[in-house]
N, C-alpha and C positions, 0 to 999 in steps of 0.2 A: 437293247430295244431302242428303236429310233422314234423320238417324239418330234414331230414337225410343228413348228409354231412360227408366227410372224413376230414382228417387233412387239415389245411390251405395250400394253394398252388394252382397249376394248374392241371387240369385233361384233358386228351386228349379225345375229343368227336369223334363220327364217321365221322364228316366232315374233320378230320385231323388237327383240330386246338385245341389249348389249351384254356380252359375256367377256369376262376377263380372259385375255389371251393365255394367261398361265393355266387356265382351267379348260382349254380346248386342246384335245389330244388327237393328232392325226397319225394314224398307225398304218404302215404298209403291210405288215404281216398279221396273220391271224393271232388273236389274243383273247384272253379271258379277263373280264372285269369283275372282281369280287367287291361288291358294294355293301357298305354298312353305314349306320348313322355316324360312325366315328371316322369315316373316310373310305377310300378305295384302295385296292391292290390290283395292279395290272400285271398279268403274267403273259410273257411271250410263249405261245404254245409250242413253237419250234425249238427254242433254246432253254426254256424254263426260267429265263431271267425275270425277276420280280421288281416292280417299282411300287413303293408305298406312297400314297398321296393323302395328305390330310384334307379335311373339309376346305372348300374354297373360302378364301378370306372375304370375298364379296359375292353377293348373289346377283343374278341377272337384273338389269334395270332398263326401264323404258327411256329411249332417247328423246321422246316428246316432240316428234317431228310432225309436219303437216300432211305428208303423203301417208299411205298405209303400208305396213308390212305385217301380214297376218294371214290366217286361213281365209280364203275367199269363200269357199263352200265345202261342206263335208257332209257325209252321211255316216251315222254311227249305229252300231248294234251292241246293246249292253246285255251281259249275262252274269250270273253269279260267279262263274269261273270259266276262263278261256285258256286252252293249252296249246292251240295252234291256229295260225291263219296263213292262207296262201292265196295269192292273187296274180293273174296274168294281165299284162298290157303291152302295147306296142309303142315304141318311141314315135311321137307325132312330128309333124312338120314344125320347124322352129318358129318362135314368135317373130313377127315382122319388126318389132321395136325392142331395143335394149334400154329405153328411157330417154329423157331429154338430153342426157350426155351418155354416149355409148358405154355400156358396162354398168350403168346405174341400177337397172331393173333386173330381177331374176325371178324364176318361177320354179315350183317344186310340185311333183306329182307322186303320191305315195299311198300305200296302205300302212297302217300302224296300229299299235296296241298300247293302251294306257291303263292305269288304275283310277280309282276315284269315281264318284257318282256324276261328275261333270268335269269339263276341262279346267275349271278354276281350282279344283282341289286335287288334280292329278299331281303326282310327284315324279313321274318319269314318262318317257315315250320310247318305244322300240319302233324303228322305221327303216325299211329299205326305200331310199329316196332317189327318184329320177329328177335331176336338176338341170337347169339351163342358166348359166351365169354363175355368179359368186355365191358363197355361203360361208358360214363359219368353218366348214370342212374344206371348202375349195376357195382359195384366195384369188385366183385369176378372174377378174371381172368380165373377161371376154371368153370364158370357157363355154364350149358347146354342151351337148347333152352328156351327162355323167351319171353313173349309177353307183350308189354308195350306201353301205350299212351304217345307220346312225343309232346311237344310244345317248339320249339327252336327259339329264336330271334337273328337276326344278330347283335344286340347290345351287345350280350355276355351273355344273361341270358337264362337258360334252365329249363324246368319243366318236371318232370317225374311222371307218374301215378303209380298206384299199379303194381308190377311186378307179372305176372302170369306164373307159371312153366308149360311148355307143353312138349310133347315128340313126337317122330317120328310117323306120321300118324294122328295126331290130326287135325281136321278141324277148320280153322280160318276164321274170317271175320274182315276186317278193314273198319270202317265207319267214315266219317266226315260229319256232317250235320249242316247247318246253320238255325237258327231260330231267326228272328229279327236281332239284331246286335251281336248275340252270336253263337259260334261254339261248338258243342259237338264232341270230339274225342273219339272213342271207339275201343279198341283192344279186340275183343270178341272171347274167346276160349270155348264157349258153357258151359258145365257143370263145367269146371275147373275155370270159372270166367271171369269177364270183367274188364279191366283197362280203366278208363275214366277220363277225365277232361273237363271242359268247359272254353272257352276263350271268353271274352267279350271285345269289343272295336271297333266294326265296321270294322273288317279286311276284305278287299276285295281280293278275290281269283281269279286268272286268269289262273293258270297252274296246271294240274293234272299229277302226275308221278307214274310210276312203276319202282322200282329201286333195284339193287343189289349193296351193298356197302361193302367195306372191310376196316379194320383198322390194320395197321402194317402187310401188306401182303408181304411175301417174296417168297411164293410158291403157285402154283395153287391148291394144295391139302388143302389149308386153306379155299377153297370154298366147298359147298356141292357137293356130288358125282354125283347127277343126275340133269336133267333139272327141272325147276320150272315153274308150270303153275299158273298164276294169272287169275282166271276164273270169269265169270259173272260180268265183270266190268260194273258199272253203274254210269253215270254222269248226273246231272241235273243242270239247272241254278238257280239263286237266287229266281225265281218265281215258281220253281218246274217243269219246262218244261224239258223233256228229251233232252240230248245233244248227238250228234253222235261223239264219240271220233275220233280225227284226229291224230293218233300216229306218232310221229317222233322220231327215235332212235338215240342216241348218245353214241358211244363207247368211254369212257374216258381213259381206260387202256386196250390195246389189247393183252397183254402178254398171257392171258389164252383163247384167241379167243372167247370172248363173242358174242352172237348174239341174236336177238329178232325175233320171228315169230308171226304173227297175224292170228287168226282163229275166225272170228265172234267177240264175246265179250270176247274171251280169248287172253291172252298175254303169250307166252311161252318164257322164258329166258333160254339160254343154254350157256355152256362154257366147256372148257377142264380142268377137275380137275386132272391134271397130275403132273409130277415131275418138270415141268418148274419153274425155279427160276426167279422171277421178280425183 
């Protein structure tokens, strides 16, 4: 099993916190993460190779910087039990700016699933992420659009699936499906490939999100130029029964005037990609 990591130290993840590089795992092949309170076991699905990982020695920490790295806007639907989420979207036009220094700013567009009654008490997130720029999973600060399956634990450990290169206009689907006590996370870019991994450990999901997130955002031009439509959103419970989304929007950073509009099964996220400095 190949674990890809940068030099020892801390790496800023999209949630705005620093993660120990030893606790970020970049995996090219499909794998299963068996997670427990005593640590994780990572199994290569193709070869059966197993790697046992103890709990991270250090939890994620805030770097305490002046710019923001955080969710910009999200809309959430909460339910007693969620067993599947699927969402379609199209790769948008790239942002005009990568920050005051090229490669400094990054943006992330995703659907995702969490536990907890709110973001502050969630212990994990499952997310197929469309990213532009760097992240804890993608180290190249000048990376273009990439689609990747993420599994991030609040304890400080993060797992990244295969990175799929995509471009403007590509059709994407992000899926998270529970079977038994396991979750399959799929970042599906059609003919260009699918980034996947499986998470086992009986994770109970109660919150579904549509999210726009930014890392090191100084200027609204670091966001895509046009509105983004997350379409054909589908939710079901752990028994496979369809759920009616009850979306509730939270604007976490209003500098770029983000907003969410609901149209049937579609969620449209808009903002002002202007010269405003945040």
